[in-house]
C-alpha positions in Angstrom: 0.0 0.0 0.0 3.0 2.3 0.5 3.8 2.0 -3.2 0.2 3.0 -4.0 0.5 6.2 -2.0 3.8 7.0 -3.6 2.3 6.3 -7.1 -0.6 8.7 -6.5 1.7 11.4 -5.0 4.1 11.2 -7.9 1.3 11.3 -10.4 0.2 14.6 -8.8 3.7 16.0 -8.7 4.6 14.8 -12.3 1.7 16.8 -13.7 2.4 19.8 -11.5 -1.0 19.7 -9.8 -2.1 18.7 -6.4 -4.6 15.9 -5.8 -6.3 17.8 -3.0 -6.0 21.5 -3.7 -6.4 24.0 -0.9 -9.4 26.3 -1.1 -8.5 29.3 -3.2 -9.8 32.8 -2.2 -10.9 34.8 -5.1 -10.6 38.6 -5.5 -14.3 39.0 -4.7 -13.9 37.1 -1.4 -15.5 33.8 -2.6 -13.7 30.6 -1.8 -13.5 27.7 -4.3 -13.8 24.5 -2.4 -11.5 21.5 -3.4 -13.0 18.8 -5.5 -14.6 16.0 -3.6 -12.7 12.7 -3.5 -13.6 10.3 -6.2 -14.0 6.6 -5.7 -14.2 4.0 -8.4 -17.1 1.6 -8.8 -14.9 -1.1 -10.5 -14.0 -3.7 -7.8 -12.1 -6.2 -9.9 -11.1 -6.9 -13.5 -11.8 -9.9 -15.7 -9.0 -12.5 -16.2 -6.1 -11.9 -18.5 -6.0 -13.9 -21.8 -2.4 -14.7 -21.0 0.5 -13.3 -18.9 3.1 -11.0 -20.4 5.9 -10.5 -17.9 7.5 -7.1 -18.0 10.8 -7.8 -16.2 13.0 -7.9 -19.3 11.1 -5.5 -21.5 12.5 -2.2 -22.8 9.7 0.4 -22.6 11.4 2.5 -25.4 11.3 -0.6 -27.7 7.6 -1.4 -27.2 6.5 0.9 -30.0 8.1 0.3 -33.4 9.1 3.3 -35.6 6.0 2.7 -37.7 3.7 2.7 -34.6 5.3 5.9 -33.3 4.6 7.5 -36.7 1.0 6.4 -36.6 0.7 8.0 -33.1 2.4 11.2 -34.3 5.3 10.7 -31.9 8.1 12.3 -33.9 10.7 12.8 -31.2 13.0 9.9 -30.2 12.1 7.9 -27.2 13.7 8.9 -23.9 14.3 6.2 -21.3 14.5 6.8 -17.5 13.7 5.2 -14.2 10.4 6.2 -12.5 11.2 6.0 -8.7 7.6 6.4 -7.7 6.7 3.1 -9.3 9.4 1.1 -7.5 12.2 2.2 -9.9 10.2 1.1 -12.9 11.6 1.3 -16.4 9.9 4.1 -18.2 10.1 5.9 -21.5 8.6 9.2 -22.7 7.9 10.3 -26.3 6.9 13.7 -27.4 5.0 14.9 -30.5 6.0 18.1 -32.2 2.9 17.6 -34.3 0.2 17.4 -31.6 2.3 18.8 -28.7 1.3 15.8 -26.5 3.5 13.5 -24.5 3.2 9.8 -24.0 4.9 7.9 -21.1 5.1 4.1 -20.9 6.0 2.7 -17.5 6.5 -1.0 -16.7 5.3 -1.5 -13.2 6.6 -4.7 -11.7 6.2 -4.1 -7.9 2.4 -4.0 -7.7 -0.6 -5.1 -9.7 -3.1 -2.9 -11.5 -5.5 -3.3 -8.5 -3.7 -0.4 -6.8 -5.9 1.9 -8.9 -9.0 0.2 -7.6 -8.2 1.0 -4.0 -10.3 3.8 -2.4 -7.0 5.3 -1.4 -6.2 6.0 -5.0 -8.8 8.8 -5.1 -9.3 8.5 -8.9 -12.1 7.8 -11.3 -11.2 4.4 -12.8 -13.4 3.0 -15.6 -12.9 -0.5 -17.0 -11.6 -0.9 -20.5 -10.0 -3.5 -22.7 -6.7 -3.1 -24.4 -5.8 -5.6 -27.1 -7.9 -8.2 -25.2 -6.3 -7.5 -21.8 -8.3 -6.0 -18.9 -7.5 -2.4 -18.1 -8.6 0.8 -16.6 -8.9 4.4 -17.9 -7.9 6.5 -15.0 -8.8 10.2 -14.5 -7.6 12.1 -11.5 -9.9 14.9 -10.2 -8.6 18.3 -10.8 -6.0 17.1 -13.3 -7.7 17.7 -16.7 -4.4 17.8 -18.7 -3.6 14.1 -18.3 -5.2 10.6 -18.7 -3.8 7.2 -17.9 -4.6 3.8 -19.2 -3.5 0.9 -16.9 -3.2 -2.6 -18.5 -3.2 -5.7 -16.4 -0.5 -7.9 -18.1 0.7 -10.3 -15.4 0.2 -11.0 -11.7 1.7 -8.1 -9.8 2.7 -6.2 -13.0 1.0 -3.7 -15.2 1.7 -1.2 -18.0 1.0 2.4 -17.2 0.3 4.6 -20.2 0.1 8.3 -19.5 -1.0 10.7 -22.2 -0.7 14.4 -21.3 -1.0 17.8 -22.9 2.6 19.0 -23.4 1.8 22.7 -23.0 -0.2 23.4 -26.1 -1.5 26.9 -26.8 -5.0 25.3 -26.9 -5.3 22.7 -24.2 -6.4 19.2 -25.4 -9.7 18.0 -23.8 -9.3 15.2 -21.4 -11.5 12.9 -23.5 -9.0 13.4 -26.4 -6.2 12.6 -24.0 -7.9 9.4 -22.9 -8.4 8.4 -26.5 -4.7 9.0 -27.1 -3.8 6.9 -24.0 -6.0 4.1 -25.2 -4.4 4.2 -28.7 -0.9 4.2 -27.3 -1.8 1.4 -24.9 -3.2 -0.7 -27.8 -0.1 -0.2 -29.9 2.3 -1.0 -26.9 0.5 -4.2 -26.1 0.4 -5.2 -29.8 4.1 -4.6 -29.9 4.6 -6.8 -26.9 2.6 -9.6 -28.4 4.5 -9.5 -31.7 7.8 -9.8 -29.9 6.8 -12.9 -27.9 
């Protein structure tokens, strides 16, 4: 559960927003109250069609050059280690075309159920990614990001974050969630082809 709290805290910090904002006093004296906590109604996910272990996978090699082109990711992949996910291997890719950013993180220290805990304080909706169970995760107050979490093996999942990279006109969250879903589908398809 400690990892779950670290994941949520880092998600907030990574997008430069707070999960529980303090009330803000307006010039006219009104106070905007923080958003109420969100809980998910999904309690469990259906079984996986098979297990895909992530221990030896390179997140920057999950998407082929052709897949990156289809997703308009025209900058080279940039690998790093995401400490908030238990030193998970991660990779970011930016699009100069759309201005959006995709991050693929291979979480191997905790299962996707971390997002179903009431401690997660997110809106998690069930989805399917290339036949695998998953979740589309929205965090209240953070409209510039959407995550798709894919249950690939016991105690392991793929975290796909799709965020607005600072565009002049901000992308709508529904558009970001569609981008996260497309990137997740492509990443899982890439994993299946390499098996």
